[in-house]
C-alpha positions in Angstrom: 0.0 0.0 0.0 1.3 3.4 -0.9 2.2 5.7 2.1 0.7 9.1 1.3 3.3 10.7 3.5 6.0 9.5 1.1 3.9 9.9 -2.0 5.7 10.5 -5.3 3.6 11.3 -8.4 2.9 8.6 -10.9 4.5 8.7 -14.4 2.3 9.7 -17.3 1.4 6.8 -19.6 2.8 6.4 -23.1 1.0 4.5 -25.9 3.8 2.0 -26.4 3.0 -1.5 -27.7 2.1 -4.1 -25.0 2.1 -7.8 -25.9 -0.2 -10.3 -24.2 -0.9 -13.9 -24.9 -4.0 -13.3 -27.0 -3.8 -9.7 -28.0 -1.3 -6.9 -28.6 -2.1 -3.3 -27.6 -0.9 -0.6 -30.0 -1.3 3.2 -30.1 -4.4 3.9 -32.2 -3.3 4.6 -35.8 -6.3 5.4 -38.1 -4.3 4.7 -41.3 -3.3 1.2 -40.2 -6.3 0.2 -38.0 -9.2 2.1 -39.6 -10.4 -0.6 -42.0 -10.4 -3.3 -39.4 -12.0 -1.1 -36.8 -14.8 0.0 -39.1 -15.6 -3.6 -39.8 -15.4 -4.7 -36.2 -17.3 -1.8 -34.7 -19.7 -0.8 -37.4 -19.8 -3.6 -39.9 -22.7 -6.0 -40.5 -21.5 -8.4 -37.8 -20.9 -5.7 -35.2 -22.6 -5.6 -31.8 -25.9 -3.6 -32.2 -25.7 -2.5 -28.5 -22.1 -1.3 -28.7 -22.9 2.5 -28.9 -25.9 2.6 -26.6 -24.0 4.1 -23.6 -21.1 5.8 -25.4 -21.2 9.5 -25.9 -20.7 9.1 -29.7 -21.8 6.8 -32.4 -23.1 4.8 -34.1 -21.6 6.0 -37.3 -23.7 5.7 -40.5 -20.9 6.7 -42.9 -17.2 6.0 -43.0 -16.0 9.6 -43.2 -17.5 10.5 -39.8 -16.0 7.3 -38.3 -12.5 8.2 -39.7 -12.7 11.7 -38.2 -13.6 10.2 -34.9 -10.6 7.9 -35.0 -8.3 10.8 -36.1 -9.5 13.0 -33.2 -8.9 10.1 -30.7 -5.5 9.3 -32.1 -4.3 12.9 -31.6 -5.1 13.1 -27.9 -3.2 12.1 -24.8 -6.1 12.0 -22.4 -8.0 9.8 -23.3 -5.0 7.9 -24.6 -6.3 5.4 -27.1 -5.0 1.9 -27.7 -6.1 -0.5 -30.4 -6.6 -4.1 -29.6 -4.9 -6.4 -32.1 -5.9 -10.1 -32.2 -2.5 -11.9 -32.3 -3.9 -14.9 -34.2 -5.3 -13.0 -37.1 -3.4 -9.7 -36.9 -6.8 -7.8 -37.1 -7.7 -4.7 -35.1 -10.8 -5.7 -33.2 -11.4 -2.9 -30.6 -10.2 0.1 -28.7 -9.9 1.2 -25.1 -8.2 4.0 -23.3 -6.4 5.3 -20.3 -8.1 8.5 -19.3 -8.8 10.9 -16.4 -5.0 10.8 -15.9 -3.9 12.6 -12.7 -0.3 11.7 -12.0 0.0 14.1 -9.0 -2.6 12.1 -7.1 -1.9 8.7 -8.6 -5.3 8.3 -10.2 -6.1 6.9 -13.7 -9.1 5.3 -15.4 -9.9 2.7 -18.0 -12.6 3.8 -20.3 -14.0 4.5 -23.8 -14.1 0.7 -24.3 -15.4 -0.4 -27.7 -14.8 -4.1 -28.4 -16.0 -5.6 -31.6 -18.1 -8.8 -31.5 -15.0 -11.1 -32.2 -13.6 -9.9 -28.8 -16.6 -10.1 -26.7 -16.9 -12.9 -24.2 -13.4 -14.1 -25.1 -10.1 -14.0 -23.3 -9.1 -11.1 -25.6 -11.4 -8.6 -23.9 -10.2 -9.6 -20.4 -6.6 -9.5 -21.3 -6.9 -6.0 -22.8 -8.3 -4.7 -19.5 -5.7 -6.6 -17.5 -2.8 -5.2 -19.6 -3.9 -1.6 -19.2 -4.7 -2.1 -15.5 -1.2 -3.5 -15.1 0.3 -0.6 -16.9 -1.6 1.9 -14.7 -0.2 0.4 -11.5 3.3 0.0 -12.9 3.3 3.7 -13.6 2.9 4.3 -9.8 -0.8 5.0 -9.6 -2.6 4.5 -6.3 -6.1 4.1 -7.8 -7.6 2.7 -11.0 -11.1 3.8 -11.8 -14.0 2.4 -13.9 -17.1 4.6 -14.5 -20.2 3.9 -16.4 -23.8 4.8 -16.9 -25.7 3.3 -13.9 -28.2 1.9 -16.4 -25.4 0.1 -18.3 -25.8 -3.4 -16.8 -23.2 -5.0 -19.1 -20.5 -2.5 -18.0 -21.4 -2.9 -14.3 -21.2 -6.7 -14.5 -17.8 -6.4 -16.3 -16.4 -4.1 -13.6 -17.4 -6.5 -10.9 -16.0 -9.5 -12.8 -12.7 -7.7 -13.3 -12.4 -7.1 -9.6 -13.4 -3.4 -9.3 -15.1 -2.4 -6.1 -18.4 -0.5 -6.3 -18.2 2.9 -4.6 -21.5 4.6 -5.3 -23.6 6.5 -7.8 -23.1 10.2 -8.8 -26.7 11.2 -9.6 -27.3 13.5 -12.5 -23.6 13.5 -13.2 -23.7 14.0 -17.0 -26.0 14.7 -19.9 -25.1 12.2 -22.7 -27.0 12.1 -26.0 -29.7 14.4 -24.5 -30.3 12.0 -21.7 -29.5 12.2 -18.0 -26.6 9.9 -16.9 -26.3 8.8 -13.3 -22.7 7.5 -13.1 -21.7 4.3 -11.2 -18.1 4.5 -9.8 -15.8 1.6 -9.3 -12.1 1.3 -8.4 -9.2 -0.9 -7.6 -6.5 0.4 -5.3 -2.8 -0.3 -5.2 -3.1 -2.5 -2.1 -5.9 -4.6 -3.8 -4.1 -4.9 -7.1 -1.7 -7.8 -6.3 -4.5 -10.2 -5.6 -6.6 -8.9 -8.5 -3.5 -9.2 -10.8 -2.8 -12.7 -9.7 -6.4 -13.7 -10.5 -6.1 -12.2 -14.0 -2.9 -14.1 -14.6 -4.2 -17.4 -13.3 -7.4 -17.0 -15.5 -5.4 -16.2 -18.6 -2.8 -19.0 -18.1 -2.6 -21.8 -20.6 -3.7 -24.4 -18.1 -6.9 -22.5 -17.5 -7.8 -21.6 -21.1 -8.1 -24.8 -23.1 -9.7 -25.0 -26.6 -11.6 -21.8 -26.0 -13.0 -22.9 -22.7 -12.2 -21.7 -19.2 -11.5 -24.3 -16.4 -12.1 -21.7 -13.6 -13.9 -18.4 -13.9 -12.1 -15.2 -13.1 -13.8 -14.7 -9.8 -12.7 -18.2 -8.6 -9.1 -17.5 -9.8 -9.0 -14.2 -7.9 -10.5 -15.7 -4.7 -7.9 -18.4 -4.7 -5.0 -16.1 -5.6 
């Protein structure tokens, strides 16, 4: 656990490549990743619910989608990563580090848009794990996850990944002309070693066999 009396600010993240077992994270590059991301996020096989709780999208034409990618790629907060499927080499989703406050050791994972080929697979879990691991390696004390309180899928994911529910900020935002009550979750640096061990055990080869898990993530974390 970080002693606040001896606190040193965290380092700022850089979008350097990160290799995992199933995926590789790369800095978002619209020129290299745009075609794959358009197909994964907006193509005929894409998740029809993907954009429901995001503050942008869906995109009905490619030009608007490309401008969205270009704007995202130019920013540092949120800092966008593309998720590359190592087996196929295809870009299948994006996610970010955001709300980056090094002076207080606070960082968030957000703007998650995973294409259908990533959903309910080890790839989506590994993408979150790799960014969470980076966040704590940079010296952060707190990793956050926030979502619309009506977004049941995101809330289930936060709890599955080991984030602790902290409460709801009522009338926090207006998104797409609708009120958003925001659910807040976090993992702290003293909680991270057990959470990380659970991720690593779940992602290990002896737990992931022929596309099936032997133990679920919660069980792996509980026994870590």
